[in-house]
N, C-alpha and C positions, 0 to 999 in steps of 0.2 A: 504493500500500500504506500503510495506517495501522493503529494498534493495534486498531481496531474490526474490521478484516478478518483479523486474526491469530486463528486458532482452534487451530491445532496447532503445538506447539513441539517440535523435536527437539534434545536435548541430547547432545552427543558427548563422552564421558568421564564415567565414573560415580564418580570420586574425590570427595574432600571438596567441591570447588567444584562439580563437575558435578551430583552428587546434590542439593546444596543449591539450585542454580539450578532443577533439575527440581522440587524440593519447593515452592519459592515460586511457581513457575509453575502448578503444580497447585492450590495453595491459592487462586490468583487466578481459577481456573475454566477454565484452558486444558487441552486434551488434550495429554499429554506423552509423548514416546517417549524413553526413556533408553537410550543405546547405549554399549557399550564393546567392546573387541576379544576379550574372553573372557567366557564365560557366568558364570564364578565372580565376575568383577569386576562384571558387571552385577547379579548377585544380591546381592552385598555392598552395592552402592549402593542397590538397592531396599529391602533390609532396613534400611539406615540411615534411609531416608525413613520407613519404617513405624515405626521406633523413635522418631524425632523427632516425628512427628505424634502419637504416643501421649503423649509428654511434654508437647507443647503443649496437648493436650486436657486433661490433668491440671491444667495451670496456667490453664485457661480462655482459652487463646490461639487457639482455632479457632472460626470461625463455623459450621462444619459438623462432623459426626462424622468421625473419622479414616478410616473405611472409605470414605466417599463421596469424600474427597479422593484417597485411594490408588487408587480405581477409575479415576481419570483418567490413571494412569501405567501405560504398557506398556513392555516392554523389548525390546531387539533386539541382535543381534551383527552382523548384516549391515548395512553402512552404507547401501547402496542402498535397502533396505527401510525403514530408520529414517527417511530423509529424503524418501521418495517422496511423502508427502502434507503435508509441512511447509510452513507459511507463514513460519516463522522457524526458522533453525538456529543454535544457540549452541554454539560449539566451546569445550571446556574440557579439552583434552589437555595433556600436559606442555609446559613453557615452552621449546620449541625451535623456532626459526624454520623449519628445514627440515621438521620434522614437521608443523607447522601449515600450511605451504604445500602439502604433500602431501595433507593432509586436505581443504583447501579446493578443491584441483583436483578431487578425487574427488567432493566434495559438489556442485560446480558441474555435473558430468556427470549427476547423478541427482536433484537437487532440482528442484521445479517452477520454471518460468521466472520466476514472480512472487515467489518466496521471497527473503526477506532473509537474509543470512549475517552472523553476528556472531562475533567472537572475544573471549574473556574474558582475553586477555593483559593482564598488568600493566605491561609496558614495551616489548614488541616492536612493530615498525612495522606499523600497520594497513595502510598503503599497500603495503608489500612483501607482506603476506599476501594482500591483495586482488588483487595483480598475478598471482597464480596462477589467477585465475578470468577468465571472459569477461564478468563482470558487476561490475566494481569500483564502479560507482555504487550497487550494492545491498549493499555490504559496509561494516560499521562495527564499532567496538569497543564492547562492553558489559562494562566491567570491574567485576564484583561484588567485594565485599570479604568476607573470611572471618570467621565463617560467614555465608553469604548469608541464612539465616533470621533472624539477629539483627541484622546490619549493615544500616543504612538506606540507605547510599550506593551509587550506581552511577555510574561515569564513562561518559558516552556520547561516543565519540571519532569525529571525522570524519577519514577518510583523505583523501589528496590528491584523489581522484575521487569521494568519497562524495556522493551527491545530497542536496539539501536535504530532499526528501520522505523519504528513508531516515532521516535524522537525526530528523525530526519523529516518524516512526513509532517510532524507538527511544526517544525521550523519552517518548512516550505509553505505550509498552509498559512502561517502568520505572515510570511513575506508576501504571499499572494493577496492578502488583504491590504497591502501597502502599509503594514505595521512593522515595527522593529522588534524582533525576538531576541531574548537573551536566554542562554541555556543554563538552567539550574541543574547541575549534574547529580546532586544528591538531595534526597527528600528530607530537608531540615525544616523545623518549625519556623514559619515566617518567610521561608525561601530567601531571596536576596534583599529586595527593597525594604520590606518591613523589618527584617533582621537588623539592618543598619539604620533605618529611619526611626524606629521606636526609641532607641537610646537618646535621640535628639530631644524627645519629649520627657523620657524617663529621668535623665540626669538633671534637667531643669526642675522637675518635680521633687526629686530628692533634695536638691539645694533649697527649694522653697520650704520643704519640711524642716530642714535644719536651720532656717532663718538666715541662710546665706544668699538669698536672692528674693526679689519681688517679681510678681507676674510681669509688670510693665518693664522692669529692668532687664529681665531675661529676653523678652521679646524685642525690645529696642536694640539690645546689644547684638543679637543674632541676625537681625535684619539690617540695621544701619551700619554696624561695624563689620559684619561678616558676610552680608550680601544674600542671606537666605530669603526666599519669597514670603515666608511667614515666620513669626517667632514660634517657639515650642508650645506655649500655652494657647496662642492664637490657632495654631495647627490642630491642637487637641480639640479645641472647641469646634473647629471646622469639620473635622472628620468624625467627631463623636467620642466623648470621653469614655463611654462604655465600651467602645471598640478597643481602645487602648487597654482598658482594664481587663477585658476578657482575653485579649491576645496574651497578656502576661500571665493571668491566672490559669488559663488552659495549659500553659507550659510549666506550671508550678514555679514561676519566677517571681521575685519580689516586685511589689507594686508600690509606688509612692503613696504615702498616706493621703496626700491632698487629692490624688486621683480617686482612691477608694471612697473618700468622704463625699466627693462630688457625685459618684455613682449612687451611693446610699441615699443622698438627698434628691436624687432624680434631677440633678442639674448637669445635663449631659452636653451642653454647648449650644450652638446655634439652633439645633433642632428642637430644643426644649425651652429656648428663650433665655437661658442663663447657664453659664458654665464658669470658667475662670473670669469671664467678662459678662456683664449684664446687658442683654440685647433687648429685653422686654421693657424695662423701666429705666435703664441706665444708658450711658453713651455708647455701649458696645466696645469694640477695640479702641483703646484710648492712649496708647503709649506714644512717646515722642523721642526724638534723638537724644535729648538731654537725660532721659531715663537710663541710658545705657551705661553710665559710669559705674565702675566697681564690679560689674558682672564678669565672672571668669569664663570666657568663651572657650578657652583651651580645654577646660575640663569636659565640656560637652563634646567638642570635636575629637578629643582623645578617645572617648568612649566609642564613637562611631568608627574611627580609624581602626581601633582594636577589633571591633566586630568584623570589619571588612577583612582585616588580616586573618582572622580566624577562618572565615569562609574560603579565602585563598589557600591557607595552609591545609585545610581539610578537603580540598579538591572540590568544593561546592561550585565555585565560579572563578573565572579569571578576573584580574584587576580591570581589564577592559570592559567586561560585561557588568561588573559591579558598578563601575563609574557611569556607564551608559544607562544602567537601570536607575540609579539615583538621580541622574539628570532628567531622564524622560519620565520616570515614575514619581519622583519627589520634587521635580523642578529645581533641584539644587543648582547653584551657580556654577559649580564644577564638581567632578567626581570626588568621592571621599578618598580614594587612593591617591589621586592627584593632589588633593589638598594636604594629605598626610606627607607626601613628598615635599611639598612647599614648606610646611611647618617644620619638618625635620623629624624623622622617625625616632631619633634619639631623644628629642624633646618630648615626644609623645610618651615613650616608655618611661622616661624620668618622671613625668607627671603622673602616670598611672601607678608607678611604684610608690611614689610619695603618698598618694591617696590610699593605696592599699595598706601601707604601713600605719597611716593615721586611723583608718577605719576598720581594717580587717575584712572589708566587704569583697566578696569573690568577683564582683563585676569589674573591679579594678586590676585584676590579675592580668598582666600582659599575655596575650596569646603566644603560643610557641613559635608561630611563624614570624610574628612581629619581633620577638626577642632574637630570633635567628638572623633576621635581616640586620638588626642593629649590631649584633655581635660580629657579623661579617663586614661591618663598615658600610653597609648599603643603607645609609640614613636619609636618602632623598636626593632631590635635585642638586643641591649644593655639593653633594659628594659624588655626583655623576651616576648614581644608581640608587633606587629604592624599590618601590613596587614596579617602577618602570626603569628602563635603561636609557640614560640621557647622553651616552656617548654618541649615538646617532639619534638626535632628539625626535621623539614621536610627534605626530600630528594628532591632536585631540579634536579639533573643531573644523579642520579644513581637509576635505577629501579631494584628491587630485589624480588625474590619469592623463597620460600622454598617448594619443592613439597613433596608428600607423601613418596618418596624414599629417602628423605634427600638431594636431589640435590639442592644446592643454586645457582640459576641462577641470575647473576649480569649483567645488561646491562648498558653500558656507553651511556648516552642519551643527546648528544649535537649535533644532526644531522646538525644543522645550521653551526657548526664549525668542521665538520667531526669528531665529538666526541673528539675533542682536550680537554685536561685537563686544567681547571683553578684551582685556589686554593680551591674553594668550592668543586669541584669534587674530588680532591685529598683527602680532609678532609672527604667527605662522604664515600669514599671507606674505608678509615682507620677506621671511626666510625662503619661502618657495620661489618667489620671483627673483631673489638674489642668488639662488644656488642652482636653479634649473639651467640646463644646457640650452642657451638661447638659440644656437644654430640648429637645434633639433626641433624647435618650435616654429610653427607657421602662424598661429594666432592663439589667443587665449579667450575662453568663454567662462565667465563668472555666472553662477546661479545659486539659488538658495535651495536647501533641502526641503522636501515637503511641497505642499501646494498652497501655503498660506502667506509666504513672505520670501522676497529676495533677501531683504534684511530690514528689520524694524528699527535699525539704528544702533547706537551704542547702548549697551546694557545699563539701565539706570542705576542698578545696584553698584556698578563699578565706580560711579561717581563718589560714593561714600566709602569705598573700601580700598582704593588705590591712591597713590600720591599724585598730585597735579602734574609732576614732571613725567610720570608714566603716560598720562593721557596726552601730554604734549608730544611725546615720542611717537604717538600713533600717526602724526602728520606725515612721517616718513613713508607710511604705507600708501597713502593716497598719491604721493609723489612717485613712488615706485610703480604704481599702476599707470599713472599718467605718462611716465617716461619710458615704460617698457618698450624694447626695440621691435616688438611685433604688434600687429593690430589687436585690440582688446574689445570684447563684446560683453555687455551686461545683458543677460537673459532674465528679464524681470517678470515674475508672476506673483502677484499679491502685493503685500506692503513693501514699499521702498521709501523709507523715511530716515531722516537724520543722517547718521553715519553711513547707512546703507545707500541713501540717495547720493551722498558725497562720493562713495566708491563708484557708483554708476556714472556720476558726472566726470570722474577721472578717466573713464573708458572712452574709447574712440566711437563706439556705437552703442546705442541703447534701444533694445527691442522689448516690447511689453505686451502682455495680454490686456484685453479691454477691461478685465476685472481688477487690474492693478491700481494701487493708490500711492500717490507721491506726496511729499511734504518735507518742510524744514521746521519741525515743532520745537526746536531748541529754545526759542524765545520764551516759551511757556515754562521752561525750567530755570529761567533767569540767566541763560547763557546765549551764545550765538553759534551758528554753524561753524564747525572747524573743518580741517582737511581740505581747505580750498573751496568750501561750500559757498561762501559769499563771492569769491573771486571768479570761479568758473561759471557760476550761475549768472552773474552780471554780464559775462561775455556771451552767454547764450541768449539771454532774453532782454538785455538792456537794464539800465539803472532803475527805471521806474518800476518795471515788473519785478525785478529782483528785490527791491525794497518792500513791495507789497507782500511777496511770498515770505521773506525773512521776518519782517516786522509783525505780520499778522499770524504767522505760524500755521496757517490753515492747510488742510490736505486738499489735494485736487486729483482729478481722474486722469487715466491714461489718455483719454480722448483730448482733454485739455492740454496735457503735456505734449501731445503730438502737434496740436494747433500752435502752441507757443515755441515749437522747435526744440523741446527738451528731449524728446525721444524721436528716433528715426521712424518707427512704425508702432502703431497700436492695433493689434489684430485679435480676432476671436480666438478663444482658447483652443478650439479644434484645429485651427490653422497655424498655431503658434510654432510648433516644432518644425513644420515645413518651411516657414518663413525664416526661422533662425538657420536652418540647414542651408538655405539658399545663400544667405550672407556668408556663413562659415565656409561653404564650398568655394565661393569666389575668393575669399581671403586665403584659404589653405592652398589654393592652386595658383595664386597670384605670384608675381615676381618678388621674392623676399627683399632683395636689395632696394628695389624701387619703392616698395611699400614702406620700408624703413626710412628712406630719405624723404619720401612724401610726408610721412608723419612728422619728421623733424622740421621740414620746411614749413608746414602749416602751424605747428606749435611755436616755433621760434619766430615766424613771421608775424604771428598775432601779437607778440610783445615787442616788436621792432618797428622801425619806420618802414614805409613802403620801399624806399630805396634799398635798405638793408635786406629786407625780405626778398626782393627781386635778385639781389646779388647772390644770396644763398641758393635760391632756386636755380639760377644760372649755373652755379658751380655743381650742384647736384645733377642737373641735366647733362652737363658735360661728362661727369663721372660715369653716369649710366650708359652713355653712348659707347663706352669702351668695354661693357660687360658682355659675357656670353648670353646672358638672359635677353639682352636687347636683340642680339642676332637671332636667337631662338624665336623671339616674338615676331620678327620680320619674316623668318622662314615659315612659321606657322600661318601667318597672314596670307602669304603668297600661295601656300599649299592648301589653304582653306581647311585648317584643322585647329584643334585646341593646342595651345603651347604647353610644353613641359618644362617649366622653369626649375632650375636647380640652385639658384642663389649664387651664381658665379658670374 
């Protein structure tokens, strides 16, 4: 069984997770059966899919019309009928082990012998669920994150008896949904994301219990000083404090008293109107940057790094998958292993050992793998090696590929932050353009991962977590794009704002889908566009229009951008790849030397007098007359064929 042989997916449970999984499966072209125990529940789930597809269509997020996608979804109440023709069954019933085992036993009786059975559990044992069937080798975990339509991550979990072919099929299936899978190789409680994420809330809770923190102080420090999207108590309220409590209690692990007290008082967070913050009668989340003073952020991050190291050491997951999981599933500003390497793993171990000596608590005992790394001198980025090897620096946020035609395709990959730039991402783009063999490159195409953004700008959290000088250094990136010796193309689909807009302005060509949105919103943050944003924009649209765009900070459509001459083309989504391919084909097959000199002549001439520009143009023209490419161009013209330029 592999993803190519999966045609029909049965989803058991029509709640928020179930109908979301059904929706993304139908969007990917699968026939879907949505089942629940009551007709009203099934109809509610179906109606939710219909509503969601309509909203996605309005936003330009569907490749087909909503009715076509919805036609692939049928509903059922009878379980045997729902799974009778399924190639893959995904269970999304309430998070109770006894209930899930009961469902799997029944599914095992009625599903085809070849069918794969998957559970969407977020923490329960896949192995124990699989034991309720006679086909444990065909059972795996597919842990989608809420809401499945928007969240890119899926944890693919191996139970103790899950066959390798089942895992491969699961990974392929997730990829076919246009989601990002990470492989959880061992069936541990909480898998990867929750195992590392829960200590973020836990440790702040224990500090609150001990009088070493306040709710507002912890949240302010972890957001404003360390760049997390929510503080630990804010996140607990958002997800449900009872979820946190049961996650720890089910594993017989200690729970902060403040968490237990909230559950006992039925103050479960946003869903109950009150948790660590008061949402019903109070101001809700009310922390401010000034509250951050005095909170020990290292203590929280050391706990998370330690859990990540334990997962690596026990063979549960790789550092890459752990970091990708926390970025996509927890919206962390960077992976925990990467952050540990920046902090210094020796600093992390020293912190944990001090806390262990002071408290005797087992949670502070450094994991064996973390201790081994430090003992070997692999203490992180400064040492040249930690979780990652920095001798040949890895790329965390920039994917790149040089194809046989010399097209360097560069993808900004921070989907969890709409591909917003942090300092690492700026540095990776600069490093790539500075180290690539330019002679092997015909042109460069920049694009954003996913279908929501080219880049939504510079990550706002970076403004409060890095030094101003680091942000100033990012200007080098825009200049590197602008001055690169080969033509550059910005392939824009979705948001193109702030720093992302400025990267696009530094490119030679800007091609966009009609659903794309542009803007320079920096003024609303009390700053101005950087990276040449004011200077390149004024040269494109003139002083009056540039002032309007910069001073007002308003977003504008791709159609408007094309009318103003900011983008070369704004085209429908279904024609976008073809239009980009036409441009890239012309550039990749064009004369490299002539394109290089033409780019320099245009750039330099724009900043010089007409006389100086004409002089440079004349010299470039004379130089090109002596090249073999020029002779090839003439021969091809006379022979009525396409020229084959070689850059000589």
